[in-house]
N, C-alpha and C positions, 0 to 999 in steps of 0.2 A: 504494500500500500504506500502510495506517495503522500508526503505531507507538504502542506503549503510552507514556503520558506518563511522563517521568522525574521522580523526586522531587528531583533536584538543582536547587538554586536557581540562577536565571539572572539575571545583572546586565548592564545595558546601559551602555555608555560610548562616548565619542569614540574613534575608531580612532587609532592612532599608527603611525609608520613601522615601529616594532618589530613590529607585527602583520602586516606585509605577507607574510612567508614563511609564517606560520600560515594566513593567508587563502588563499594559493595552494594549500597542502596541503589545506585544507578543500574547495576547489573541485574538486580532482583527480577524485574519483569522478564528479561531474556532468560534468566535461570528457570523461572516458572514455566516459560514457554519451551524449555529444553533446547534453547539456542546457544546457551553458554553453560559451562560447568560452574558450580558454586565455588566461590573463593572466600577465604576468611580475610578479615581485615589485616591479619598478620602476613598472609600471603601477598596481598596487594601492597602492603607497606614495604615488603622486600623488593617488589617490582618497581617501586617509585625511584630507585636509584637510577634507572635508565628508562623511566616512564614520563609520559607527558599527559597533561589534561587540557581540555577545552573548557573555558569558563564563560558564562553569560550571566550578567547581573549577579555576580558572586556565587552562582550555582554551577557546580561541576556538571557539564553536559556531555563530556566525552573523555575517554581514557584509552591509552595504548602504551605498551612497554616492549622493550627489547630485553629478553632474558638472555644474558651472555653466558654461554656454556664454556667457551674456550676461544682462543684466537681463530679457531677454525669455524665455529658454529654459534649462532644466536637464533632465537625464535621470537616471533611476534606473539605477544601474550595479552590477553584481557581486553581486546579491542571491543569497545562499546560506545555507542552514541545514543543519547536520549531520543526517543521516537519523534519528538517534535522538531528535532534538529537534523534528522537524516536527509540525505540527498542534497546536502549543501557543501559537500567536499570536506567536512570535518573529519570523518574517518580517514579519508585519503591523506589529509594533512598530518594527522596523528601517526599513521603508518610511515609516511615519509620522514617524519621527525625521528621515529624509532629506528628506521633503517639508517638514517644519517648518523645517529649516535653509534650504532654498531660499526659503521664505516670509520668514524673518528677513532674508534678503539682498535682499528686494524683487523676487524673480524672478516674472514674470508667469505662466508655464506650466511644468509639469513633465511630461515624457513618459516612457514606459517601453515597451520592446520585450520581448515575452514570449511564451511558449507556454502560460502559466498565466493565461488571460484572466479566469476567474472569481475567482481570487485577487486580481488587481489591481482588478477591478470592486469587490470588497469593501473595497479601500483607497481608493475614491473616483475611480478612473480610468475612462474610457470611451473608445469608439472615436473620437468626434468632440467637438470643443470646441463651446461654445454657438453660435459663428458658423459651424459646420459645416466647420472645417478638418480635413483628414485627412493623416496622415503617409503618404508613399509612398517606396518604396525602389528602388534600382537596384543589384543584386548584381554586384560586379566580379570576384569569384573564388569558388570553392566555399567554403562556410562552414567546413569543417574541413580545408582545405588549409593546409599550413604557410606561414607568411608568408615572402615572398621579401625579399631585401635591396632597399633602394630603388635604382632604376636610376640609374646615373651620368649626369650631365649630358652629353649627346652633343655639345653645342656648346662645352663647357669645354675650354680648351687642356690638353694633357698636363701633368701635374705634374712 
């Protein structure tokens, strides 16, 4: 569904720890619609180091981050734009800022996992790298199943 452009000016800036709760709240409608995985404020706070927000009237209306795994690989994480602000280039700008951060850090490749293929193709992503590498996945649990606590070490002596 397309939304009418809003006339509220949007500013882009580096994300901060203080933005984490606002980003989690921003993600909630898409989490409920099963378009995004649920994230904790702690997980988002961790991503703010290489993350960016879009802000309109002091309200966070968009977020995206580059999770840096190594000098070889980073991943676009947590991309979300408030429904009233979609189709205005905000997501594209946030992705480009995140990719630029990875480039500044000398990262070789940036990957993204998405259900919005055309959007990411428009941001310069494609299915295969020039040398024809492809990402493959092994799903270990249902996507929207609540996370379980980490299993305790069976070999550890009782505390």
